[in-house]
N, C-alpha and C positions, 0 to 999 in steps of 0.2 A: 806329396809322396804317396804314390799308391798303398803300400803297405803299411803306411803311418795312418792313413784314412782308414783302411780295413780295420785294423786293430783297436784303434780309439773309438770308431762306430761302434763294434761289437763289445768293448768294455761297458761304453756309456751306455748301452742299449741292457746288457745283462746287469748293470747295478740298479737301473730304476725299477727292473722287474724280478728284483729278488724276493724270492718268498721264504716265508717260514716254513722249511719241511721239517717232517719228524726225524728222517736219518738222510742228510746230504751224503753219508758215508756208503750209506747202503744205496743211493741212487747210482751212486760213482762207480762202485763194485757192479752194479747191474748191466750200467752202458759197458764196463770194460769187459766183463763177462761175455756179453753178447758179441763184442769185435773178436774177444780171444777164439769163439768159437767159431768163425767164420775160416774160409779156404784162405783170402788173399785180400789186398786192398792197392789201390793207387793212391798216390799223396802227392801233394806239391809244397814245400814249405818254402818261404821268404822270411829271410830275417836281416836284422840291420843292429849294427852295434858299433858305434861312433861312425868313424868313417869306413868300416869293413859291412860288405855287404854279400850275403851268403844265399844262393836258391840250389835246393834238392829236389829232385824229383826221384819219385821210388816206386816200383811194384813189387812187392814183397809178399811172401808164401810163406808156411810154417817153418821150412827148414832152409829157405833158399831167397833168392832176390836178386835186383838190380837197382843202382840208383846212379843217377848223375850230379854232379856236383860242379857249380860254378861260383867263382868268389871273385872279389874284387877289394883290394884294401888301398885306398889312395887309387893311384894309377898302376898298381900291381894287380894284375887278374890271373886266375887259374882256374883250371878244370880238370876234371877226373869222372872216370867211370868204374865204379866198384861193381864187382859180381859177388855172390856168396853161395856156395853150395856143397856137398859133401865136404862139411865142416873145413874149409878152406874160404879165405878171401882173395880175390883178385884185384887187383888194382892198374888201372893205366893212365896215365894223365900228360899234363905237359910237366915242364920244372916247377914251374908256380905252384903247380897243383900236388906234386909230389913231396916239395918242401912243405907244403901246409898241412896234407895229409898225415904223412908219415914222419916229418920232423927230418928229414934228409938234408945232408948238406947240400952246397949250392951244386958243388963238383959231383955228388952222386945223383943228385936230381936230374942234372944236365946229361949224364951219361945215360941213365936208363929212361929219359922222357920218350913216349911213344911205345914202349915195350910195356908186357904184363908181368906185373909182380906176382907173385903168389905167397899167401902168409897163412900157415896151417895154425888150426885152432889150439890155444896154447902158448902161443908166442906171444910176448908183452904188447906187440903191435895189433893183434888182431881185435880184440874187442872195442877200442878206440875205431877201427875201420870199418867193422860189421856192425857196429850200433846204428840202429833204423833200418838194417837191409834184410831184417827177418821179421817176421808179424810182432812176436813177440816183445823182440827188443824196441821196435818202432813204438808198440803202445807202452811200454814202461816209459819211454820218452813224454808221451803226452797226458800220462797219469796224473790227474791234480793232487797236489799234495799241500798239506797246511791247514790253517782253517778255513773249514768248507760251507758254504751256502747252496742250497739248492736254487734254480732260476728255472723261471718260465716267462717265455715270450713268444717272438716272433722273428725271424731271420730272413730277408728277404721274401717275405709274405709268407713264411709256412712258419706255423706254430712249433717251437722247441722248447727242450726240458734242458737242462744241462747243470754243471756247477760251477762254480767259482770258486777258487782258493787264492788265499792272501796269506803269506809269509814274511818274516823279516821286519825291520823296522827304518826309518828313515831312509838313507842313501840305499839300503841293503832290502827295501822293501821290494816283493816283486808280486803282481796279480798274473793270474791264470783262468781261460772259460774255456769250457769244454762243452760243446753243444751237440744235440741228436736228435731227431724227429722226435715230436710230441706224441705219434699214431704208430703202431707198426714197430718192428725192431728198433730199437734204439741204439742205432749203430751209429758210430761219431760221424759227426758233418765237418766239423771246423773246432781248431783250437786255438788259441792265441794267448800272448805271452808278454807283459810289459814290465819292466823293469826300470823305471824313470833316473834312478840314481847311476844305472850302467849306461843310459841312453839307448837301452835295447828293446826292441820290439822283433815280435815272430806272428807269423801267421801260416798255420796249415792248414789245408783244405784236403779230405778225403771223398773218394769216389771209388766207382768199379767194384765193389765189393765182390769177393769169388770168381770174378774173373780170371782164366787161366794165367799162370806165370811161368813162362819157360826159360831157363837159363842152361847155357852150355860153358864148358870150361873152355878157357881158349888155350891154344896148341903151345906146346913149349915155354909156358912162363918160368921167369926168372926167381929162384925162391929170395927169400928177405935176407935170409942169410947171407947168399952170396952180394947182394946190393950192400948190405952192410960191411961185408969185407970180414 
């Protein structure tokens, strides 16, 4: 499996090159602060949890962004597009995608499949939907937390620095690695997560920093309040 190979390789390399750093927390904060100071980023995430597979592709800026979602659980597949702008999230997807993202009933999801649904900020569905569809929320999701260690090594032939975070114990143990270039701006390159007890792995690659992100609100969306009845 490609995702598993990427994550296991990144974690194994990171573990063998861990260095005693004066302040891993300061290094983490420096990487994240550098990222927060940028205008936008493109990212691609592939996750596996048991028999569920999730792919996210996003282009996000400070206040707006777009995300493509593809999921598969067993033989059930779903997809959706999420837009965020002007403090509103917009979702369009097939029935399975709407059930997965918004927790709609089968009847609701079937009725509004293919239509744009609007969710204003402040609605309980907004944060779960808009998460990782703006730059700040995306960076919150990749920020390492737990017991921190500084890293230094090579990734695909390039010298990198980064942070490894470990949290939990036993079946709840989780490992996270965030890597950035060793020279120039320490903008995040890749983030990997591994939780063996939950059979969960995730790999996120970041690129195209500061490229323009253009998002336009869809015409005549259906309010989430109408969808829920």
